[in-house]
VOTORNU-929344 format. One record per atom (N, C-alpha, C): residue number from 1; chain; residue in three letters; x, y, z. Coordinates in Angstrom, 3 decimals. Layout:
// VOTORNU-929344
<NUM,A,ALA,<X,Y,Z>>
...
//
This chain:
// VOTORNU-929344
<1,A,MET,<19.065,-0.862,-6.214>>
<1,A,MET,<18.096,-0.531,-5.028>>
<1,A,MET,<18.187,0.641,-4.536>>
<2,A,THR,<17.447,0.716,-4.000>>
<2,A,THR,<18.267,2.389,-3.042>>
<2,A,THR,<17.391,1.793,-1.643>>
<3,A,GLU,<17.569,2.259,-0.934>>
<3,A,GLU,<16.720,0.814,0.465>>
<3,A,GLU,<14.906,1.447,0.654>>
<4,A,LEU,<14.894,2.797,0.604>>
<4,A,LEU,<12.929,2.631,0.244>>
<4,A,LEU,<12.442,1.664,-0.624>>
<5,A,ASN,<13.346,1.639,-1.588>>
<5,A,ASN,<12.390,0.599,-2.769>>
<5,A,ASN,<12.726,-0.815,-1.864>>
<6,A,LYS,<13.878,-1.223,-0.897>>
<6,A,LYS,<13.956,-2.280,-0.744>>
<6,A,LYS,<13.140,-1.893,0.239>>
<7,A,ILE,<12.550,-2.055,1.906>>
<7,A,ILE,<11.280,-1.763,1.906>>
<7,A,ILE,<9.578,-1.868,1.243>>
<8,A,LEU,<10.045,-1.202,0.358>>
<8,A,LEU,<9.089,-1.608,-0.717>>
<8,A,LEU,<8.794,-3.369,-0.309>>
<9,A,CYS,<10.227,-3.513,-0.786>>
<9,A,CYS,<9.847,-5.000,-1.782>>
<9,A,CYS,<9.614,-5.761,-0.012>>
<10,A,GLY,<10.505,-5.232,1.007>>
<10,A,GLY,<10.188,-5.875,1.815>>
<10,A,GLY,<8.686,-5.989,3.027>>
<11,A,LEU,<7.874,-4.601,2.539>>
<11,A,LEU,<6.342,-4.971,2.737>>
<11,A,LEU,<5.137,-5.583,1.771>>
<12,A,VAL,<5.699,-5.157,0.717>>
<12,A,VAL,<4.835,-6.023,-0.163>>
<12,A,VAL,<4.719,-7.962,-0.019>>
<13,A,ARG,<6.228,-8.192,0.040>>
<13,A,ARG,<5.997,-9.424,0.445>>
<13,A,ARG,<6.259,-10.199,1.827>>
<14,A,ARG,<6.937,-9.163,2.905>>
<14,A,ARG,<4.982,-9.665,3.655>>
<14,A,ARG,<3.935,-9.434,4.022>>
<15,A,THR,<3.761,-8.710,3.612>>
<15,A,THR,<1.583,-8.638,3.565>>
<15,A,THR,<1.427,-9.605,2.892>>
<16,A,GLU,<1.956,-10.044,0.999>>
<16,A,GLU,<1.778,-11.871,0.834>>
<16,A,GLU,<2.052,-11.988,0.796>>
<17,A,GLU,<2.638,-12.312,2.401>>
<17,A,GLU,<2.968,-13.847,3.010>>
<17,A,GLU,<1.986,-13.803,3.965>>
<18,A,GLY,<1.457,-13.219,4.591>>
<18,A,GLY,<0.085,-12.969,5.590>>
<18,A,GLY,<1.242,-12.875,6.886>>
<19,A,ALA,<1.833,-12.260,6.936>>
<19,A,ALA,<3.532,-12.129,7.509>>
<19,A,ALA,<3.376,-10.484,8.929>>
<20,A,LEU,<2.611,-9.920,7.664>>
<20,A,LEU,<2.568,-8.253,8.042>>
<20,A,LEU,<0.796,-7.748,8.472>>
<21,A,GLN,<0.168,-7.958,8.994>>
<21,A,GLN,<-1.031,-7.389,9.284>>
<21,A,GLN,<-1.297,-5.845,9.912>>
<22,A,TRP,<-2.401,-5.085,8.143>>
<22,A,TRP,<-2.557,-4.037,8.771>>
<22,A,TRP,<-4.636,-3.787,8.801>>
<23,A,LYS,<-4.252,-2.379,9.972>>
<23,A,LYS,<-5.313,-1.584,10.079>>
<23,A,LYS,<-5.868,-0.981,9.763>>
<24,A,SER,<-7.365,-0.568,10.357>>
<24,A,SER,<-7.378,0.428,9.149>>
<24,A,SER,<-7.766,1.857,10.701>>
<25,A,ALA,<-7.140,3.197,9.970>>
<25,A,ALA,<-6.943,4.035,10.646>>
<25,A,ALA,<-8.128,5.009,10.914>>
<26,A,VAL,<-8.523,5.923,11.359>>
<26,A,VAL,<-9.682,6.826,11.550>>
<26,A,VAL,<-9.918,7.174,9.925>>
<27,A,ALA,<-8.841,8.047,9.731>>
<27,A,ALA,<-8.789,8.298,8.615>>
<27,A,ALA,<-9.183,7.697,7.586>>
<28,A,GLY,<-10.631,7.610,6.695>>
<28,A,GLY,<-10.575,6.410,5.253>>
<28,A,GLY,<-9.029,6.629,4.192>>
<29,A,ASN,<-9.767,4.732,3.996>>
<29,A,ASN,<-8.188,5.462,2.916>>
<29,A,ASN,<-6.352,5.272,3.267>>
<30,A,GLU,<-6.495,4.826,4.827>>
<30,A,GLU,<-5.116,5.052,5.333>>
<30,A,GLU,<-5.245,3.851,6.198>>
<31,A,PHE,<-3.723,2.876,5.829>>
<31,A,PHE,<-3.767,1.893,6.176>>
<31,A,PHE,<-1.880,1.427,7.849>>
<32,A,ILE,<-2.332,1.110,8.684>>
<32,A,ILE,<-1.217,1.167,10.063>>
<32,A,ILE,<-0.461,-0.018,9.497>>
<33,A,ALA,<0.704,-0.370,9.872>>
<33,A,ALA,<1.037,-1.810,10.030>>
<33,A,ALA,<2.192,-1.389,11.148>>
<34,A,THR,<3.721,-2.422,11.854>>
<34,A,THR,<3.694,-1.754,12.813>>
<34,A,THR,<4.670,-2.888,12.141>>
<35,A,VAL,<5.968,-2.799,12.673>>
<35,A,VAL,<7.509,-3.237,12.948>>
<35,A,VAL,<8.354,-3.495,12.967>>
<36,A,ASP,<8.750,-4.062,14.398>>
<36,A,ASP,<9.144,-4.044,15.265>>
<36,A,ASP,<8.480,-2.940,16.493>>
<37,A,ALA,<9.070,-1.464,16.477>>
<37,A,ALA,<8.316,-0.288,17.067>>
<37,A,ALA,<8.339,0.905,16.283>>
<38,A,ILE,<8.859,1.012,15.119>>
<38,A,ILE,<8.617,1.548,13.953>>
<38,A,ILE,<7.222,1.030,12.655>>
<39,A,SER,<6.508,2.172,13.284>>
<39,A,SER,<4.695,2.408,12.000>>
<39,A,SER,<5.233,2.325,10.612>>
<40,A,ILE,<4.595,2.116,9.973>>
<40,A,ILE,<4.021,2.247,8.147>>
<40,A,ILE,<2.394,2.337,8.517>>
<41,A,VAL,<2.628,3.604,7.773>>
<41,A,VAL,<1.750,4.339,7.204>>
<41,A,VAL,<1.214,4.406,5.960>>
<42,A,VAL,<0.822,3.847,5.112>>
<42,A,VAL,<0.594,4.726,3.517>>
<42,A,VAL,<-1.813,4.553,3.031>>
<43,A,ARG,<-1.262,5.811,2.703>>
<43,A,ARG,<-2.595,5.772,2.834>>
<43,A,ARG,<-2.912,6.414,1.035>>
<44,A,GLY,<-3.982,6.610,0.235>>
<44,A,GLY,<-4.742,6.905,-0.531>>
<44,A,GLY,<-4.778,8.425,-0.273>>
<45,A,LEU,<-5.171,8.946,-1.272>>
<45,A,LEU,<-5.330,10.668,-0.479>>
<45,A,LEU,<-5.716,11.199,-2.452>>
<46,A,GLY,<-6.453,11.781,-2.061>>
<46,A,GLY,<-7.852,12.310,-3.496>>
<46,A,GLY,<-9.012,10.810,-4.535>>
<47,A,VAL,<-10.057,11.453,-4.840>>
<47,A,VAL,<-10.136,10.136,-5.373>>
<47,A,VAL,<-10.095,10.869,-6.940>>
<48,A,ARG,<-9.913,9.856,-7.780>>
<48,A,ARG,<-10.503,9.795,-8.773>>
<48,A,ARG,<-10.998,8.904,-9.740>>
<49,A,ASN,<-11.481,8.376,-10.994>>
<49,A,ASN,<-12.254,7.767,-11.611>>
<49,A,ASN,<-12.381,6.821,-10.808>>
<50,A,PHE,<-13.948,5.867,-10.468>>
<50,A,PHE,<-14.323,4.526,-10.248>>
<50,A,PHE,<-13.518,4.317,-8.482>>
<51,A,GLY,<-13.412,5.648,-8.065>>
<51,A,GLY,<-12.821,6.201,-6.235>>
<51,A,GLY,<-11.398,5.223,-6.188>>
<52,A,ASN,<-11.012,5.475,-7.059>>
<52,A,ASN,<-9.400,4.998,-7.074>>
<52,A,ASN,<-8.922,6.560,-6.676>>
<53,A,PRO,<-7.425,6.520,-5.624>>
<53,A,PRO,<-6.888,7.903,-5.060>>
<53,A,PRO,<-6.393,8.039,-5.996>>
<54,A,ASP,<-6.447,9.361,-6.133>>
<54,A,ASP,<-5.532,10.046,-6.620>>
<54,A,ASP,<-4.171,9.282,-6.553>>
<55,A,SER,<-3.783,9.896,-5.746>>
<55,A,SER,<-2.524,9.995,-5.126>>
<55,A,SER,<-1.823,8.724,-3.513>>
<56,A,TYR,<-0.491,8.443,-3.476>>
<56,A,TYR,<0.076,7.581,-2.648>>
<56,A,TYR,<0.842,8.023,-1.847>>
<57,A,GLN,<0.838,7.955,-0.458>>
<57,A,GLN,<2.027,8.378,0.719>>
<57,A,GLN,<2.336,7.214,1.391>>
<58,A,LEU,<3.542,7.109,1.192>>
<58,A,LEU,<3.934,6.219,2.697>>
<58,A,LEU,<4.918,6.786,3.021>>
<59,A,VAL,<4.274,7.119,5.012>>
<59,A,VAL,<4.869,7.263,5.616>>
<59,A,VAL,<6.114,6.412,7.056>>
<60,A,ILE,<6.900,6.487,6.843>>
<60,A,ILE,<7.634,5.644,7.539>>
<60,A,ILE,<7.749,6.383,8.956>>
<61,A,ILE,<7.257,6.121,10.511>>
<61,A,ILE,<7.145,6.503,11.747>>
<61,A,ILE,<8.208,5.752,12.539>>
<62,A,ASP,<9.320,6.692,13.597>>
<62,A,ASP,<10.339,6.033,14.275>>
<62,A,ASP,<9.722,6.119,15.711>>
<63,A,GLU,<9.337,5.195,16.643>>
<63,A,GLU,<9.732,4.975,17.718>>
<63,A,GLU,<9.598,5.661,19.530>>
<64,A,ASN,<9.797,7.239,18.179>>
<64,A,ASN,<9.482,8.261,18.783>>
<64,A,ASN,<7.840,8.657,18.461>>
<65,A,GLY,<7.786,8.514,17.715>>
<65,A,GLY,<5.944,8.864,16.983>>
<65,A,GLY,<6.506,9.692,15.893>>
<66,A,LEU,<8.427,10.357,15.369>>
<66,A,LEU,<7.965,11.050,14.368>>
<66,A,LEU,<8.744,10.620,13.011>>
<67,A,ALA,<7.977,10.830,12.337>>
<67,A,ALA,<7.839,11.109,10.495>>
<67,A,ALA,<9.480,10.997,9.877>>
<68,A,VAL,<9.994,10.381,9.945>>
<68,A,VAL,<11.429,10.124,9.361>>
<68,A,VAL,<11.455,9.757,8.219>>
<69,A,GLU,<10.751,9.468,7.270>>
<69,A,GLU,<10.654,9.506,5.779>>
<69,A,GLU,<9.756,8.701,5.036>>
<70,A,ALA,<9.064,9.765,4.179>>
<70,A,ALA,<7.735,9.835,3.707>>
<70,A,ALA,<8.040,9.641,1.663>>
<71,A,MET,<7.130,9.067,0.528>>
<71,A,MET,<7.022,8.924,-0.428>>
<71,A,MET,<5.835,9.084,-0.873>>
<72,A,ASP,<6.226,10.329,-1.488>>
<72,A,ASP,<4.116,10.152,-2.443>>
<72,A,ASP,<4.815,9.746,-3.846>>
<73,A,ILE,<3.628,9.863,-4.514>>
<73,A,ILE,<3.159,8.581,-6.071>>
<73,A,ILE,<1.830,9.789,-6.678>>
<74,A,ARG,<1.871,10.202,-7.308>>
<74,A,ARG,<0.643,10.497,-7.913>>
<74,A,ARG,<0.401,9.157,-9.096>>
<75,A,SER,<-0.424,9.169,-8.916>>
<75,A,SER,<-2.109,8.191,-10.108>>
<75,A,SER,<-0.804,8.165,-11.625>>
<76,A,GLY,<-0.059,8.768,-11.697>>
<76,A,GLY,<-0.495,9.784,-13.256>>
<76,A,GLY,<0.871,9.063,-13.858>>
<77,A,PHE,<2.076,8.303,-12.338>>
<77,A,PHE,<2.806,7.626,-13.296>>
<77,A,PHE,<2.759,6.931,-14.543>>
<78,A,ASP,<3.243,6.733,-15.096>>
<78,A,ASP,<3.619,5.921,-16.076>>
<78,A,ASP,<2.796,4.519,-16.341>>
<79,A,ALA,<1.952,3.849,-16.384>>
<79,A,ALA,<1.969,2.763,-16.518>>
<79,A,ALA,<2.059,1.996,-17.283>>
<80,A,PHE,<2.804,2.043,-18.412>>
<80,A,PHE,<3.207,1.499,-19.804>>
<80,A,PHE,<4.207,1.969,-20.349>>
<81,A,PRO,<5.187,2.419,-19.261>>
<81,A,PRO,<6.917,1.904,-19.781>>
<81,A,PRO,<7.858,1.941,-21.141>>
<82,A,MET,<8.644,2.335,-20.979>>
<82,A,MET,<8.745,1.824,-22.730>>
<82,A,MET,<10.018,1.858,-23.191>>
<83,A,ASP,<11.130,2.257,-21.334>>
<83,A,ASP,<12.292,1.176,-22.255>>
<83,A,ASP,<12.541,1.115,-20.671>>
<84,A,GLU,<14.293,0.726,-20.612>>
<84,A,GLU,<14.232,0.067,-19.050>>
<84,A,GLU,<14.515,1.249,-18.352>>
<85,A,ALA,<15.144,2.220,-18.511>>
<85,A,ALA,<15.001,3.208,-17.294>>
<85,A,ALA,<13.570,3.887,-16.703>>
<86,A,GLU,<12.868,4.171,-17.549>>
<86,A,GLU,<11.401,4.332,-17.393>>
<86,A,GLU,<10.788,3.464,-16.513>>
<87,A,ILE,<11.307,2.067,-16.917>>
<87,A,ILE,<10.671,0.814,-16.448>>
<87,A,ILE,<11.414,1.036,-13.993>>
<88,A,ALA,<12.758,1.647,-14.003>>
<88,A,ALA,<13.597,1.757,-13.406>>
<88,A,ALA,<12.524,2.834,-12.103>>
<89,A,ARG,<12.446,3.843,-13.133>>
<89,A,ARG,<11.748,4.656,-12.409>>
<89,A,ARG,<10.563,5.341,-11.709>>
<90,A,ASN,<10.087,4.307,-12.658>>
<90,A,ASN,<8.057,3.475,-11.649>>
<90,A,ASN,<8.731,2.626,-10.977>>
<91,A,GLU,<8.860,2.353,-10.940>>
<91,A,GLU,<9.585,0.656,-10.344>>
<91,A,GLU,<9.030,0.836,-8.765>>
<92,A,PRO,<9.171,2.317,-7.799>>
<92,A,PRO,<8.908,2.248,-6.598>>
<92,A,PRO,<7.332,2.765,-6.267>>
<93,A,GLY,<7.262,3.989,-7.339>>
<93,A,GLY,<5.069,4.320,-7.711>>
<93,A,GLY,<4.453,2.729,-7.755>>
<94,A,ARG,<5.001,1.501,-8.354>>
<94,A,ARG,<4.684,0.556,-8.514>>
<94,A,ARG,<4.189,-0.603,-7.618>>
<95,A,LYS,<5.227,-0.494,-6.869>>
<95,A,LYS,<5.010,-0.745,-4.988>>
<95,A,LYS,<4.468,-0.870,-4.383>>
<96,A,LEU,<4.701,0.843,-4.175>>
<96,A,LEU,<3.485,2.188,-3.334>>
<96,A,LEU,<2.400,1.147,-3.358>>
<97,A,VAL,<1.842,1.484,-5.171>>
<97,A,VAL,<0.308,1.294,-5.024>>
<97,A,VAL,<0.263,-0.255,-5.272>>
<98,A,ARG,<0.866,-1.866,-5.123>>
<98,A,ARG,<0.759,-2.447,-4.981>>
<98,A,ARG,<0.473,-2.810,-3.228>>
<99,A,LEU,<1.244,-2.543,-2.184>>
<99,A,LEU,<1.185,-2.350,-0.742>>
<99,A,LEU,<-0.109,-1.326,0.053>>
<100,A,PHE,<-0.692,-0.241,-1.124>>
<100,A,PHE,<-1.571,0.349,-0.602>>
<100,A,PHE,<-2.788,-0.763,-1.131>>
<101,A,ASP,<-2.524,-1.186,-1.754>>
<101,A,ASP,<-4.244,-2.067,-2.436>>
<101,A,ASP,<-3.951,-3.831,-0.974>>
<102,A,LEU,<-2.307,-4.521,-1.009>>
<102,A,LEU,<-2.525,-5.016,-0.440>>
<102,A,LEU,<-2.681,-4.491,1.478>>
<103,A,ALA,<-2.384,-3.931,2.079>>
<103,A,ALA,<-3.186,-3.359,2.492>>
<103,A,ALA,<-4.511,-3.226,3.070>>
<104,A,ARG,<-4.787,-2.742,2.134>>
<104,A,ARG,<-6.336,-2.310,2.658>>
<104,A,ARG,<-6.910,-3.823,2.266>>
<105,A,ARG,<-6.575,-4.174,1.705>>
<105,A,ARG,<-7.104,-5.872,1.943>>
<105,A,ARG,<-7.441,-6.484,2.872>>
<106,A,SER,<-6.048,-6.070,3.272>>
<106,A,SER,<-5.575,-6.595,5.034>>
<106,A,SER,<-6.508,-6.408,5.581>>
<107,A,ALA,<-6.377,-4.524,6.264>>
<107,A,ALA,<-7.111,-4.383,7.221>>
<107,A,ALA,<-8.470,-4.950,6.598>>
<108,A,LEU,<-9.617,-4.785,5.457>>
<108,A,LEU,<-10.576,-4.484,6.110>>
<108,A,LEU,<-11.280,-6.354,5.214>>
<109,A,ASN,<-10.113,-7.091,5.759>>
<109,A,ASN,<-10.706,-8.482,5.296>>
<109,A,ASN,<-12.022,-8.412,4.062>>
<110,A,THR,<-10.638,-8.195,3.063>>
<110,A,THR,<-11.651,-8.414,2.202>>
<110,A,THR,<-11.837,-9.955,1.037>>
<111,A,GLN,<-10.815,-10.963,1.983>>
<111,A,GLN,<-10.973,-11.532,1.019>>
<111,A,GLN,<-12.312,-12.663,2.232>>
<112,A,ALA,<-12.235,-12.331,3.891>>
<112,A,ALA,<-13.810,-13.216,4.543>>
<112,A,ALA,<-15.117,-13.232,3.118>>
<113,A,THR,<-15.557,-11.582,3.114>>
<113,A,THR,<-16.007,-10.357,2.530>>
<113,A,THR,<-16.461,-11.192,1.212>>
<114,A,LEU,<-15.188,-11.909,0.492>>
<114,A,LEU,<-15.896,-12.001,-0.829>>
<114,A,LEU,<-16.095,-13.704,-0.809>>
<115,A,ASP,<-14.987,-14.401,0.119>>
<115,A,ASP,<-15.735,-15.718,0.307>>
<115,A,ASP,<-17.720,-16.224,1.567>>
<116,A,LYS,<-17.212,-15.053,1.993>>
<116,A,LYS,<-19.372,-14.578,2.269>>
<116,A,LYS,<-20.262,-15.114,1.519>>
<117,A,LEU,<-19.787,-13.950,-0.469>>
<117,A,LEU,<-20.271,-13.599,-0.835>>
<117,A,LEU,<-20.933,-14.631,-2.008>>
<118,A,ALA,<-19.639,-15.518,-1.793>>
<118,A,ALA,<-19.251,-16.495,-3.147>>
<118,A,ALA,<-19.903,-17.559,-2.567>>
<119,A,ARG,<-20.229,-17.782,-1.341>>
<119,A,ARG,<-21.465,-19.210,-0.191>>
<119,A,ARG,<-22.541,-18.223,-0.719>>
<120,A,ALA,<-23.001,-17.210,-0.140>>
<120,A,ALA,<-24.276,-17.132,0.145>>
<120,A,ALA,<-25.129,-17.141,-1.935>>
<121,A,LEU,<-23.980,-16.659,-2.479>>
<121,A,LEU,<-24.773,-16.834,-4.132>>
<121,A,LEU,<-24.902,-18.399,-4.833>>
<122,A,GLU,<-24.100,-19.155,-4.187>>
<122,A,GLU,<-24.161,-20.736,-4.378>>
<122,A,GLU,<-25.403,-21.546,-3.729>>
<123,A,SER,<-25.977,-21.367,-2.724>>
<123,A,SER,<-27.175,-21.476,-1.919>>
<123,A,SER,<-28.716,-20.738,-3.070>>
//
């Protein structure tokens, strides 16, 4: 597992656990979190069907504000890989898409909105 893949795993895990909170950036479809003095930006770029991003980007920014690493993935990566090699090749892309979704939900506090809507529909 590459270092970037390990980082993606850690970001997904900590976000799922609620230990990492994301905030909306000025640009739409861009979310930011910090771990110690390091910032993580995850973006959805372009738009395809149903408003989903056309591609995703992860940028890691060091304590000096410099982008030290970036990862881009197009939404068109093989969603249904056929063999182990394809699965391994697509894994970072899947994690980045998952991270974007988790970051968006965290930043927009979607669960609170869904809970509020559910309560309103019950009455």
